[in-house]
C-alpha positions in Angstrom: 0.0 -23.7 4.3 2.0 -21.2 6.4 0.8 -17.6 5.8 2.5 -14.2 6.1 1.0 -11.8 8.6 -0.3 -9.8 5.6 -2.3 -12.8 4.3 -3.4 -13.9 7.8 -4.8 -10.4 8.4 -6.8 -10.5 5.2 -8.0 -14.1 5.9 -9.1 -13.4 9.5 -12.5 -12.0 10.5 -14.0 -12.6 7.0 -15.2 -10.6 5.2 -14.4 -7.5 7.3 -10.6 -7.5 7.3 -10.6 -8.0 3.6 -13.0 -5.1 3.1 -11.2 -2.7 5.6 -7.6 -3.5 4.7 -7.8 -4.4 1.0 -11.1 -3.6 -0.7 -11.6 0.0 0.5 -8.0 1.2 -0.1 -7.6 -0.6 -3.4 -11.0 0.6 -4.8 -10.2 4.2 -3.9 -6.7 3.9 -5.4 -8.0 2.3 -8.6 -10.7 5.0 -8.8 -7.9 7.5 -8.7 -5.8 5.6 -11.3 -8.8 5.2 -13.7 -9.9 8.8 -13.5 -6.3 9.9 -13.7 -5.9 8.3 -17.1 -9.0 10.2 -18.3 -7.7 13.5 -17.0 -4.2 12.8 -18.4 -5.5 12.1 -21.9 -8.4 14.6 -22.0 -6.5 17.4 -20.2 -9.8 18.3 -18.5 -8.6 19.5 -15.2 -12.1 20.4 -14.0 -15.4 18.6 -14.1 -16.9 15.4 -12.9 -13.9 13.1 -13.4 -11.6 15.5 -11.6 -14.1 15.7 -8.7 -14.3 11.9 -8.4 -10.5 11.8 -8.7 -10.0 14.4 -6.0 -12.6 12.8 -3.7 -11.0 9.3 -4.0 -7.5 10.8 -3.5 -8.4 12.6 -0.3 -10.6 9.8 1.1 -8.0 7.2 0.2 -5.2 9.1 1.8 -7.1 9.9 5.0 -8.5 6.4 5.3 -5.1 4.8 4.8 -3.6 7.0 7.5 -6.1 5.4 9.9 -5.2 1.9 8.6 -1.5 2.7 9.0 -1.8 3.9 12.6 -4.1 1.0 13.5 -1.8 -1.7 12.0 1.4 -0.1 13.4 -0.1 -0.1 16.9 -1.9 -3.5 16.7 0.3 -5.6 14.5 3.7 -4.3 13.6 4.9 -3.1 17.0 3.5 -6.2 18.9 4.9 -8.6 16.2 8.3 -6.9 16.4 8.4 -6.9 20.2 7.5 -10.6 20.3 10.0 -11.5 17.6 7.2 -13.2 15.6 8.1 -12.2 12.1 7.9 -15.1 9.7 10.9 -14.4 7.6 11.9 -11.8 5.0 8.8 -12.4 2.8 6.6 -11.5 5.8 8.6 -8.3 6.5 8.5 -7.3 2.8 4.8 -7.9 2.4 3.8 -5.9 5.5 6.5 -3.2 4.9 5.4 -2.6 1.3 1.7 -2.6 2.3 2.3 0.0 4.9 4.6 2.0 2.6 1.4 2.8 0.7 1.0 5.6 3.2 3.6 7.7 1.2 1.8 7.8 -2.1 -1.7 7.7 -0.7 -0.9 10.4 1.9 0.9 12.4 -0.9 -2.2 12.3 -3.1 -4.4 13.6 -0.2 -1.9 16.3 0.7 -1.7 17.4 -2.9 -5.4 17.5 -3.4 -5.9 19.3 -0.1 -3.5 22.0 -1.2 -1.0 21.2 1.6 1.7 20.5 -1.0 1.9 22.0 -4.5 -0.1 25.1 -3.5 0.5 27.6 -6.3 1.7 25.0 -8.8 0.1 25.0 -12.3 -2.3 22.1 -13.1 0.3 20.3 -15.3 2.9 20.1 -12.5 0.2 18.9 -10.0 -1.0 16.3 -12.5 2.6 15.0 -12.9 3.1 14.5 -9.2 -0.3 13.1 -8.9 0.4 10.5 -11.6 3.8 9.7 -9.9 2.0 9.0 -6.6 -0.5 6.7 -8.3 2.3 4.8 -10.0 4.2 4.4 -6.7 1.1 3.1 -5.0 0.5 0.6 -7.7 4.1 -0.7 -7.4 4.2 -1.0 -3.6 0.7 -2.5 -3.4 1.6 -5.2 -5.9 4.9 -6.0 -4.3 3.0 -6.4 -1.0 0.4 -8.7 -2.6 3.1 -10.9 -4.3 5.2 -11.3 -1.2 2.1 -11.5 1.0 0.8 -14.6 -0.9 4.0 -16.5 -0.6 4.5 -19.2 1.9 6.9 -17.3 4.3 8.9 -20.5 5.0 10.0 -20.5 1.3 12.7 -18.0 1.8 13.5 -19.2 5.4 14.4 -22.6 4.0 16.7 -21.0 1.5 18.3 -18.8 4.2 18.9 -21.9 6.4 20.3 -24.0 3.6 22.8 -21.3 2.6 23.9 -21.1 6.3 24.0 -24.9 6.8 27.1 -25.7 4.6 29.1 -23.1 6.3 28.3 -24.7 9.7 29.8 -28.0 8.6 33.3 -26.6 7.9 
């Protein structure tokens, strides 16, 4: 089966790429999500769960910054320059995966006090939860499109162009 660059990246160099590009960021983000639910429902803004949440947020954001820079330099730019994208599903998968930098970076900046400094805990918690939700959405879109056979959409694109060429 043909693979998107997203899936090929995860399949190559087993198990290391899967660990570095999927397991570590997702485990950190899910740790944030799980502890976030506890904090939201308990309203305990301090304590062990908040410490775990803050650690996972900052570590995840900083770690994913490194992933983002590495993949831009070693995958996105070379693939783009060589014209090797495998259709729209490939672009969507990689684009949405890399867009995780916005919510993960936002979580880190929020917990480091770079943004939201001086806000009350309720306002910070609201933005924190929004960043978690955004990450969950973009990560799942990346996974769904990343698992598709990239030629699936290419065939549909070509068949919609073909009838016009016969006129």
